[in-house]
C-alpha positions in Angstrom: -74.7 -62.7 -34.9 -73.5 -62.6 -31.3 -74.2 -60.8 -28.0 -72.1 -57.8 -26.9 -72.2 -56.4 -23.4 -71.4 -52.7 -23.4 -70.2 -50.9 -20.2 -69.5 -47.4 -18.9 -66.3 -48.4 -17.2 -63.3 -46.6 -15.8 -59.9 -48.4 -15.5 -56.2 -47.8 -15.9 -54.6 -49.0 -19.1 -52.2 -51.4 -17.3 -54.9 -52.9 -15.0 -56.5 -56.3 -14.7 -59.8 -54.7 -13.5 -63.0 -56.0 -15.1 -66.6 -54.6 -14.8 -68.5 -55.7 -11.8 -72.1 -57.1 -12.0 -73.6 -53.7 -11.1 -71.7 -51.6 -13.6 -74.7 -50.9 -15.8 -74.3 -53.5 -18.6 -76.1 -52.8 -21.9 -76.5 -56.0 -24.0 -76.8 -55.6 -27.7 -76.3 -57.8 -30.7 -73.9 -57.4 -33.5 -72.0 -58.8 -36.4 -68.4 -58.7 -37.5 -67.6 -56.3 -40.3 -65.7 -57.7 -43.2 -61.9 -58.2 -43.0 -61.3 -58.0 -39.2 -59.9 -60.2 -36.4 -60.8 -61.0 -32.8 -58.1 -58.8 -31.3 -59.2 -55.7 -33.3 -62.7 -56.4 -34.3 -64.9 -53.9 -36.2 -68.4 -54.6 -34.9 -71.7 -53.5 -36.5 -74.5 -53.2 -34.0 -78.2 -53.7 -34.3 -80.0 -51.2 -32.2 -83.6 -50.1 -31.7 -84.6 -46.9 -33.2 -83.3 -44.0 -31.1 -80.7 -46.0 -29.2 -77.2 -44.4 -29.2 -74.2 -46.5 -27.9 -71.6 -43.8 -28.0 -71.6 -43.2 -24.2 -70.2 -46.8 -23.7 -66.4 -47.3 -23.7 -65.9 -51.0 -22.8 -67.3 -54.3 -24.0 -67.3 -58.0 -23.4 -67.9 -60.5 -26.2 -68.6 -63.9 -24.7 -68.2 -65.6 -28.1 -64.6 -64.5 -28.2 -64.0 -64.8 -24.4 -62.4 -61.4 -24.3 -62.8 -57.9 -22.9 -62.4 -54.9 -25.3 -61.6 -51.2 -25.1 -63.8 -49.3 -27.6 -61.6 -47.0 -29.6 -64.2 -45.2 -31.7 -67.9 -45.2 -32.6 -68.9 -44.6 -36.2 -72.4 -44.1 -37.7 -72.7 -45.4 -41.2 -76.1 -44.6 -42.8 -77.8 -44.8 -39.4 -76.0 -48.0 -38.3 -73.5 -47.7 -35.4 -70.2 -49.4 -35.8 -67.5 -49.9 -33.1 -63.7 -50.2 -33.5 -62.5 -52.4 -30.6 -59.1 -53.5 -29.1 -58.8 -56.6 -27.0 -57.8 -56.0 -23.3 -55.3 -58.8 -22.7 -54.8 -58.0 -19.0 -58.6 -58.3 -18.3 -59.2 -61.1 -20.7 -56.5 -63.3 -19.1 -56.9 -62.0 -15.6 -57.2 -65.3 -13.8 -54.2 -66.8 -15.6 -52.2 -63.8 -14.5 -53.3 -64.2 -10.9 -52.2 -67.9 -11.0 -48.7 -67.0 -12.2 -45.7 -67.0 -9.9 -43.2 -64.2 -10.7 -40.2 -62.6 -9.1 -41.7 -59.4 -7.8 -39.3 -56.3 -7.7 -41.8 -53.8 -6.3 -45.3 -54.1 -4.9 -47.8 -51.8 -3.3 -49.4 -54.5 -1.1 -46.3 -56.1 0.4 -42.7 -55.0 0.8 -39.4 -55.9 2.5 -38.2 -53.0 4.6 -34.6 -54.4 4.6 -34.2 -53.8 0.9 -32.8 -50.4 0.1 -35.2 -48.3 -2.0 -33.2 -45.9 -4.3 -36.3 -44.7 -6.0 -36.4 -41.5 -4.0 -33.5 -39.0 -3.7 -32.4 -37.3 -0.5 -33.7 -33.9 0.2 -32.3 -31.0 2.2 -33.9 -32.0 5.5 -32.1 -33.5 8.5 -32.8 -34.5 12.1 -30.1 -35.0 14.7 -30.3 -37.0 17.9 -28.0 -37.4 21.0 -28.5 -40.3 23.3 -26.5 -40.7 26.5 -25.6 -43.9 28.4 -27.7 -44.4 31.5 -25.6 -47.1 33.1 -22.1 -45.7 32.6 -19.9 -47.4 35.4 -17.1 -44.8 35.5 -17.2 -42.0 38.0 -18.2 -38.5 36.9 -17.2 -36.9 40.2 -14.0 -34.9 40.6 -13.0 -36.7 43.8 -13.9 -40.2 42.6 -11.8 -42.9 41.0 -8.7 -44.8 42.0 -4.9 -44.6 41.8 -2.4 -47.3 40.9 1.2 -46.9 42.0 4.2 -49.0 40.9 6.8 -49.5 43.7 10.2 -51.3 43.5 10.3 -53.8 46.3 10.9 -57.5 47.0 7.3 -58.6 46.4 7.5 -61.9 44.5 4.1 -61.2 42.8 5.4 -58.0 41.2 6.0 -57.5 37.5 9.8 -58.0 37.6 11.0 -55.8 40.4 7.9 -53.6 40.4 4.7 -54.3 42.4 1.4 -52.4 41.9 -1.0 -51.2 44.5 -4.5 -49.6 44.2 -5.1 -46.6 46.4 -8.2 -44.6 47.0 -7.8 -40.8 46.9 -7.7 -40.8 50.7 -5.0 -43.4 50.7 -2.9 -41.5 48.2 -3.2 -38.4 50.3 -2.0 -40.4 53.4 0.9 -41.6 51.3 1.9 -38.1 50.2 1.7 -36.9 53.8 3.8 -39.7 55.0 6.5 -39.0 52.4 6.8 -35.4 53.6 6.2 -36.1 57.3 8.8 -37.4 59.9 10.6 -40.6 59.4 9.5 -42.4 62.6 8.3 -45.3 60.5 11.9 -46.3 59.6 13.1 -49.4 61.4 16.8 -50.0 60.8 20.3 -49.1 61.9 19.5 -45.6 60.9 17.3 -45.1 63.9 20.0 -43.1 65.7 20.5 -40.6 62.8 18.7 -37.3 63.0 15.6 -37.2 60.8 16.9 -34.3 58.7 19.9 -36.3 57.9 17.8 -39.3 57.0 15.5 -37.3 54.8 18.5 -36.0 52.9 19.8 -39.5 52.4 16.7 -41.6 51.7 14.3 -40.6 49.0 11.3 -43.0 48.9 10.2 -41.5 45.6 13.1 -43.2 43.8 11.3 -46.5 44.5 8.0 -45.3 43.0 8.1 -45.9 39.3 4.6 -44.7 38.3 1.3 -43.3 39.5 -1.8 -43.6 37.4 -5.3 -42.4 37.9 -8.3 -44.5 36.8 -11.8 -43.0 36.6 -13.5 -45.8 38.5 -13.6 -47.4 41.9 -12.0 -50.8 42.4 -13.3 -53.5 44.8 -12.6 -57.2 45.3 -8.8 -56.8 45.5 -7.0 -58.1 48.6 -6.0 -55.1 50.9 -2.5 -54.8 52.4 -1.7 -52.7 55.5 1.8 -51.5 54.4 3.6 -50.7 51.2 7.3 -51.8 50.9 9.6 -49.2 49.5 12.9 -50.9 48.6 14.2 -52.2 51.9 11.8 -50.1 54.0 8.1 -50.5 54.7 5.7 -47.5 54.7 2.5 -47.9 56.7 -0.6 -46.0 55.5 -3.6 -45.1 57.5 -6.1 -46.0 54.7 -5.5 -49.6 53.4 -4.1 -50.1 50.0 -5.0 -53.0 47.7 -2.4 -55.1 46.0 -2.9 -56.3 42.4 -1.1 -59.1 40.7 0.7 -58.6 37.4 -1.4 -58.2 34.2 -4.6 -58.0 36.2 -7.4 -56.2 34.4 -10.9 -55.0 35.2 -14.0 -55.0 33.0 -16.9 -52.6 32.9 -20.1 -52.9 30.8 -22.4 -50.2 29.6 -25.3 -49.8 27.2 -26.8 -47.0 25.0 -30.2 -47.0 23.3 -29.9 -46.8 19.5 -32.4 -44.3 18.0 -34.0 -45.1 14.6 -34.8 -43.1 11.6 -38.2 -41.3 12.1 -39.6 -42.8 8.9 -38.1 -46.3 9.2 -41.2 -47.8 10.8 -43.4 -46.8 7.9 -41.1 -47.0 4.9 -38.6 -49.7 5.9 -35.5 -50.5 8.0 -33.2 -49.5 5.1 -33.6 -45.9 6.3 -31.5 -46.9 9.3 -28.6 -47.4 6.9 -26.2 -44.9 5.4 -26.7 -42.4 3.8 -30.1 -42.1 5.4 -28.8 -42.7 9.0 -25.3 -42.0 10.3 -24.0 -42.9 13.8 -21.0 -41.9 15.8 -20.1 -42.7 19.4 -18.4 -40.1 21.5 -16.5 -42.0 24.3 -13.3 -40.8 26.0 -10.4 -41.5 25.8 -11.2 -43.1 22.5 -12.7 -40.0 21.1 -15.4 -40.1 18.3 -15.9 -43.5 16.7 -17.9 -43.8 13.5 -20.2 -46.8 13.7 -21.2 -48.9 10.8 -25.0 -48.4 10.4 -25.3 -51.9 9.0 -24.2 -53.3 12.3 -26.8 -51.3 14.1 -29.8 -51.8 11.8 -31.2 -54.6 13.9 -29.9 -53.4 17.2 -32.0 -51.4 19.6 -29.4 -51.3 22.3 -25.6 -50.9 21.8 -23.6 -53.1 24.1 -20.2 -51.8 25.3 -17.5 -53.5 27.3 -14.2 -51.9 28.5 -11.3 -54.1 29.6 -8.6 -52.0 31.4 -5.1 -53.2 32.2 -4.4 -51.8 35.7 -0.6 -52.0 35.2 -0.2 -50.3 31.8 -3.4 -48.2 31.9 -4.3 -49.5 28.5 -8.1 -50.0 27.9 -9.7 -52.0 25.1 -13.2 -51.0 24.0 -15.5 -53.7 22.6 -18.8 -52.7 20.9 -21.4 -55.3 19.8 -25.1 -55.6 19.3 -25.0 -58.3 22.0 -22.4 -60.1 24.0 -22.5 -63.9 24.1 -20.6 -65.5 27.0 -17.8 -66.5 27.4 -15.9 -64.8 24.6 -18.1 -61.8 24.3 -19.7 -62.5 20.9 -19.1 -60.7 17.6 -17.6 -57.2 18.1 -17.9 -54.8 15.3 -15.7 -52.2 17.1 -12.4 -53.1 18.9 -10.1 -50.2 19.8 -7.4 -49.5 22.4 -6.6 -46.3 24.2 -4.9 -45.0 27.3 -7.5 -45.1 30.1 -5.1 -44.6 33.0 -4.1 -40.9 33.4 -0.5 -40.4 34.5 -0.1 -38.5 37.8 3.2 -36.5 38.3 5.3 -37.7 41.3 7.4 -35.3 43.4 9.6 -35.6 46.5 12.0 -33.2 48.1 15.4 -35.0 48.3 19.2 -34.5 48.1 21.8 -35.9 45.7 23.9 -37.5 48.4 26.6 -38.6 46.0 27.4 -35.0 45.0 27.3 -33.8 48.5 29.6 -36.6 49.8 32.1 -35.7 47.1 32.3 -32.1 48.5 32.0 -33.1 52.1 34.8 -35.7 52.4 37.7 -33.2 52.0 36.7 -30.8 55.0 36.5 -33.8 57.4 39.8 -35.4 56.5 41.1 -34.5 60.0 38.7 -37.2 61.4 41.4 -39.7 60.6 41.5 -43.0 58.9 38.6 -44.5 60.9 36.2 -41.8 59.9 37.3 -41.9 56.3 36.8 -45.6 56.3 33.3 -45.2 57.8 32.2 -42.5 55.4 33.6 -44.5 52.5 31.6 -47.5 53.6 28.5 -45.4 54.0 28.7 -43.9 50.5 29.5 -47.3 49.1 26.4 -48.6 50.7 24.4 -45.8 49.1 25.7 -46.7 45.7 25.2 -50.4 46.1 21.9 -50.1 47.9 23.0 -52.3 50.8 23.0 -52.1 54.6 26.6 -51.0 54.4 25.2 -47.5 54.3 23.9 -47.7 57.9 27.0 -49.6 59.1 29.4 -47.1 57.5 27.8 -44.1 59.0 27.6 -45.8 62.3 31.3 -46.5 62.1 31.9 -42.9 61.3 29.8 -41.8 64.3 31.7 -44.1 66.6 35.0 -42.9 65.4 34.0 -39.3 65.9 33.0 -40.0 69.5 36.5 -41.2 70.3 38.1 -37.9 69.4 38.6 -34.9 71.7 35.7 -32.4 72.0 37.5 -29.9 69.8 38.0 -32.6 67.2 34.4 -33.9 67.4 33.0 -30.5 66.4 33.7 -31.4 62.8 31.6 -34.5 63.0 28.4 -32.8 63.8 29.3 -30.4 61.0 28.7 -33.1 58.5 25.1 -33.5 59.6 24.6 -29.8 59.8 25.9 -29.3 56.3 23.6 -32.0 55.0 20.6 -30.3 56.6 21.5 -27.0 55.1 22.0 -28.1 51.5 19.2 -26.7 49.3 16.8 -29.5 48.5 16.2 -30.5 44.8 12.7 -31.3 43.6 12.6 -34.7 41.9 9.7 -35.5 39.5 8.6 -38.5 37.5 6.1 -38.7 34.7 3.6 -36.1 33.7 0.1 -35.1 34.6 -2.4 -36.7 32.2 -5.6 -35.0 31.1 -8.9 -35.9 32.9 -10.9 -33.2 31.1 -13.3 -35.6 29.3 -13.2 -38.7 31.5 -16.2 -37.5 33.5 -18.4 -37.3 30.4 -20.7 -40.2 29.8 -20.6 -41.9 26.4 -23.0 -40.3 23.8 -24.4 -41.8 20.7 -24.8 -39.2 18.0 -27.3 -39.9 15.2 -27.9 -38.0 12.0 -31.0 -38.8 10.0 -31.4 -37.6 6.4 -34.9 -37.5 4.8 -35.9 -38.6 1.3 -38.5 -37.2 -1.1 -42.2 -38.1 -0.5 -43.1 -41.6 -1.8 -45.9 -42.8 -4.0 -46.5 -46.3 -2.8 -49.9 -46.7 -4.6 -48.4 -46.1 -8.0 -44.8 -47.1 -7.6 -44.8 -49.6 -4.8 -42.0 -50.6 -2.5 -39.1 -53.1 -2.9 -40.2 -56.8 -2.3 -37.6 -58.9 -4.2 -39.3 -62.2 -3.7 -41.1 -64.8 -5.7 -44.9 -64.5 -5.2 -48.1 -65.8 -6.7 -49.6 -62.7 -8.2 -53.1 -63.5 -6.9 -51.7 -63.0 -3.4 -50.8 -59.4 -4.1 -53.0 -56.4 -4.7 -52.4 -53.1 -6.4 -49.2 -52.1 -8.2 -46.7 -54.8 -9.1 -43.5 -54.8 -11.0 -41.9 -58.1 -12.0 -38.4 -59.1 -13.3 -38.0 -61.1 -16.4 -41.7 -62.0 -16.5 -42.7 -65.2 -18.3 -46.3 -66.3 -18.7 -48.0 -69.1 -20.5 -51.6 -68.5 -21.7 -53.8 -70.0 -24.4 -53.9 -66.7 -26.2 -52.2 -65.2 -29.2 -48.6 -64.3 -29.3 -49.5 -60.6 -29.3 -51.5 -61.1 -26.2 -48.7 -63.0 -24.5 -46.2 -60.3 -25.3 -48.6 -57.6 -24.1 -49.0 -59.3 -20.7 -45.2 -59.8 -20.4 -44.6 -56.1 -21.2 -47.1 -55.0 -18.6 -45.6 -57.2 -15.9 -42.1 -55.9 -16.5 -43.2 -52.2 -16.8 -45.7 -52.2 -13.9 -49.2 -53.6 -13.7 -52.1 -53.0 -11.3 -53.6 -56.2 -10.0 -57.3 -55.4 -9.4 
């Protein structure tokens, strides 16, 4: 004979929940029927006349130290009998709470950095476009700087070429000077008419390149004049000289948007395929960004290092830059930042002209022939012999009779009348997209609605089960209790298939 507490109790089959003190206990006495055990006892109850226990569905037998689910009530000749099944999760509840297990999923705690593949993607998407707010390059049509390469004797040049930075105004002054008069020339050529000099000297042949950069440059030493070969061309607006291989750096930032559901469901939603990122930045174009590199980054850090000589620009992207080496860059790409600008100058092919002009002036005599020969030789060799040769020719011509001297001015006149030839160098580069600020394009894909209460979220950590609440799923659960093997196996099965800690 022993006491049995009967309850009207609601609980899930895989739950550790037990009746509370106020759950309406109904104590009765009973005995074991013949041939039964403590896990599936068949209990015969002793009830007062008129008492019916069939509305009760749960029991606790203190003598056995176990909770039971009542499977069926049977009335045999006026005596109520109950078929019971031990509830291992409730009976060994405290032992389960004291157990440490590797928890895969839990409703009460989760790690948002673990990817949850429980829920599939659905046909719902959100797009976001974020623009840089501190872009250092100019977006104005008239902004930016120009770098020209000039052949001269500057010892700081790259080989025979020196490079100079010009503002738009300085470049306009330079263009005007190239097409204006030649008063700035200081040499033995000073006595030659300007139209003759323009036909002979082409400053553009000393300019090897001109490149546009979409940013202003400061901090470079200014120079008042630019040497072109053996001559020096003054400009109204100062130019800045740059040393070989000099580069300039610019930094910018862009805010990184996050998946709309990441704050509630976990950071893993900021990874692909849930979130995809691409940076539109010219002249590099569209760059796909690794979402894993951005998952813990709220601000994308960008750095551009531009070589002012070659126009090459290297783009560095990182979650943060650590001086002095810049830190860990997850993107490093090179593109042509400098945009080539076409060069043009009206000039004359003096060599072809001289070949046609020597024959008609043969009557000038040996002195003139010698002078012209020296002048043309100077043109070919690029020496001062050019000036001396033509000066000698002019002196020889002045010693002739007036009728003879008429041919000498004819040389200059013919040179001035020769149709000019347009000389060009390089090509015009595209600036169409350089004025557009960098834009971070984000694409967020949604997943199906979750059921955290009954499925939990990824945890992937060892936890004492008593520290958790609600649904828990364990991996390779192992528990040691002072119960039967069947009870032990039942608890292990519940932990690895999902249990509610209540």
